C-alpha angles and dihedrals in degrees: 000000000000120000093242122023117216106215127190107207119196101199132135096193111081093197093053089048090055091048090052092048091049093048092053093050092044088056090059098257121139104220141174107203121195113190122207133174107187135061092242093054090046094051093044090056092048091052103039105026108022110201130217092232140014122217114188138182113233105226114034113163098229103027117017130204097257091054089050090049091052092050092047094050091049095051103027108017095176097048111115116242129196127182114224105188139166093217129052087224127215123321087254090056092052090049089051091052092051096041093051091042090239117160118231135181127191116233087228088062103042090149085082093056100084095049089048092051092047091050097051093044090050090049091050092051091049091050091048092050091047091049092048090049091051090049090051090049090049092049091047090047092051091048094049091044089055090046093049092047088058092055113089103163092067133046103225118176142140133250125201123234091280094053096256123137113263100165136024130195134202091257090056090051092049096046100037099033095227127122116232094252090054094057106033107117094012118134124246089248089071089076097055131078116258093253092053090051090049089050089053098242097142091048091049090049092055093046093049093047091049096047101031099028095238143049123189132174143147104236144144118272130177131239126214106298093031099277108155123225137172115254140179103227124198118181115185131184112237114234135180094028132120115278093253089057099048117123134077140315115221122199119187124185121188105232097169093115091049092049092049091048090050090050091051091047092050091049091050090048092052091048091050091047091051090049092050090047089056095049109102120193125189113219142152127029114343113198112218128181111250091215112034096018095231117157123234116217126212090270092058096253120138120226133182110261094245093049093049094048092047092052098041106038143038092242119124110216124220128177122245137145121249120226094259093050091048090054091046093049092048091049092049092050092053097046099083093052091053093050091048091052091052094049094047095049124127 
């Protein structure tokens, strides 16, 4: 409540005005009361010095309380108004007070005036705070909507409490291929392949987000036309927002390129692993027979040299004669002719 209340008092009886002022101060309120009697004075105060509260007598001869109420609601619709009257009025008047939620206090029971004033001022402050909070929410919503519309790498949109689309950003349009008017009101299941819907994945996502606050998975979604793509899906329950905004926030990132790159990388890794598994390297001591040149393996078995090399290396064997063997073969081929020449000599 403000330190000093500015009160516009519509009252033609000066004595009653003093009693009202005294009752307010007795109740601990700091007030500045401006009394008027005519419509002109009343309107001038509303225009030039708007009060925090209007107190009005019910039955003034030239300008009655209901006329004052109509003027006040036209010019200052949120300004609190309380009738302070010497008469209870007709039954119809009382019904009007109650129907229009207008406070009223009888002059014979002024002890009720301060609580009534405190109540209406408190209500006004609550309404003002609620209105300010709604304005802040609206400003934040407009800011975030502009921010989300500038994001194109992510589909970021909102679902209502039933899982139906209630907002759509440019990223969602770019990734999914749908215009906003095509998807507003559509259920989350529209984004999933038929088999995933049959398996209950969209329903499980909503339940988990609602109960746990968050659902995340890498799964296959479908674009407009049914084209599948891999997506990182994050579904979050909205909290701390006005009731009309409650629901879920859905963030979708297209990870198809990443998945394809990972698949290619895995395939290359498998190919490399297979290649390395097939590489055979000879190392360490290699027992070889001094006579027949067979090789002994680690199990103690003897193998012909060619067989061992073929099974335990990447070498491809081909047959040739070394220089020494060529010389030996040539010498051996010439030896019979020489002996024949010696035997057939003179």
